[in-house]
C-alpha positions, 0 to 999 in steps of 0.5 A: 515521465507519466503525468500526475493529474492531481485534479483526477486523483482528487475527484476519484479520491472523493468518491473512492469508497462508493464502490470497488470500481470507483476505488480501482479508478482512484488507484489507476490515477494515483498510480501515476505517482508510483510510476513517476517514482520508478522512472525517477529511480531509473526503473523502466516499466517494461516486459513482464510485471507482477502486482503482488497484491493488486486489490481492485486492479487499478494500479495493474491497469495503469502499468499495463499501459507501459509494460508488455504483460501485467499480472495482478494477484490478490488473496481476495478477488476484489478485482472481479468487479473492478479490474476485469471490468476496467480492463475490458472497457479499456481493451487492455489485452495484456492485463491478467488477474488471478486469485493467489496468495503472495506468500506462495506465488504460482509462478516459476522462478525468475518470471518477472522484470518488475514486482510491485507491492503497494501497501500490501506487506502490512496485511500479510501474515508472514512478511518475510515469506512474502518478500522471499516469494517476491524475490524468487520470481524476480529476474536477475536484473529485475526490480521490486517496488515496495511501499508501506508505512510504520504501524505507529504512524497515523498512516500506518496504523490504519485506524480512524481519526478522532476529530480532536487529533489525539494519537490514541494508538500511541497513548493506549496501545493498538489493541485497546485503540482498536476496541475503542474505535469499534465502540465509537463507531457504534455509539459516538460517530460524532467523535470520528473525523471520517464520514460513514462511507469512508470508515470501515468501522462505521460500515461494520457497525451499521451492518451489525458485523464484527470488525477484525484487525487486518494489520497483520505485520507491525511494520517498523523501519529497522525491522523492515530493513532486516526483512528485506535483507533476509529475503535476499534483496538490497535497496537501490532507493530508500525514501522515507517520507515524513507526515505533513506535520513533521515536514514543517520542522526546521531542516536539521530537526526534520532530518533527525526525527526521520532518521532516529530509531527513537522517532522514525516509526511515528513521524514517517507516513510512507516508505518507498523502496526500489529493490534488487536481488543481492 
């Protein structure tokens, strides 16, 4: 099983916002957790692998150490200054990048043994179409890894955090919360927990740019399950990870808030799936 080096993850997490290259390195080391999850689920990382939303390219670089061929695609070529450079530095000749839309993948049917979608689907305009495309290029015995977070949780909201831990998006709604954070980034950064180099709202304010909301799919657990089924996929593994606060609850209560449709979209910080074709 791939070793998870927490000290490396922490070191690169602390400087991941300095450049795309640093963020790709952070993703490279953090990807050991994804690989360990897949290995525990009995998924071998081999053959042809597609990262269907690779960002800077750190994760496909890690996968290239295990698989025969890895392709990383992204709608924006963030990998140009990071993933390509890292691939050259580490002589990963089996790693290739392409600028492509995950909703219209430029690959033949049944091309890949493994398709990864790590924190991507929430940024896709048409999540159902995206999942169908991922299913289309998956080989009959292949597997898909999918991770995301419910948009009502802190992790899934993709919003800054206040120094006073108030769930603003739950109290006043996402649209108003987003507008509030834009205002705070311009006029009251002292109220925000993240430092300027980790906060895209502050970065946009410093550059006098408008900050648009890139959370395009409002992920909910029950809705995602329906989208997975609608794409012709079925779960092999479904892992619902509670946020740290709710992990401290007594076991029966912890299980109830995790599984109840009334609470799960708020208390779950991360969803992980291993999927196969129906």
